[in-house]
N, C-alpha and C positions, 0 to 999 in steps of 0.2 A: 504494500500500500504506500503510495507516494502522496505527501502532503506539501503544498506550497504555502509558505508563510510570507506575508508581506511585513517587513520590519523596518524600523527607523534606525538611523545613525550608521548605516554601512557606508563608509566614505572612501575606502581604498582596498587594495588587494590584501593589505595586512589585516583589515577587518574580516575579509572573506576567509583568510587562513585561520584566524582566531576562532571564527564560528565553526568552520569545518573540523578543525582539530578538536575542539571542545565537544561538539555534538557526536563525533565518532567514538568518544569515550563512553557514551551511554549504551548500556546493554540493550539490544533490540533495534539499534540504528544500523542499517545495512550500508547506506550511501548518503552522502551529503553534497549538495551543490549550492554555492552562494554566489550572488552577482551584485556587486555594488552599484552597477549602472541602473538596475531595475529595483533594487531593494528587496529582491526575492531570495528566499532560502528554500530549496526543495530537498525534502528528506524522505528517503525510502525506509519505511519502518516494517519490522516483522509483524507488529500488531498495533492496533489503534490506541491501546493503553499507554504506549510510550509517548504519545503526542503531548500529554500534559507535562511530562518531564522535559521534553524538548522546549516547550513554551516557557517553562519556569527557568531553564538554563539560559535561553535567549534573553529573557527579561533581566536575569541576574548579571549577564555580561553587558548590560546596558544597550541591548538591541531590542527595544520593545516591539512585541507582536501587535500589529494593527489589524490583521485579518488572516484567515487561513482557509484554504480550499483543498479538497481532494482532487488530485490530478488523475484524470482518466487514462 
């Protein structure tokens, strides 16, 4: 299951790398893509339960989640 998060404060490649490296540490996250141009973070999850953990970590890293959508 892939979820796209629209987040604030992604300003550079360093931000992308920080997000990707941090989210990959969560058990249940298979893959992470971040794009500072669009402010999108796409996360491939093993199950939907992990989504709250992803949102919490993004918020704690100072990348607040504005919205989320399931990617078909």
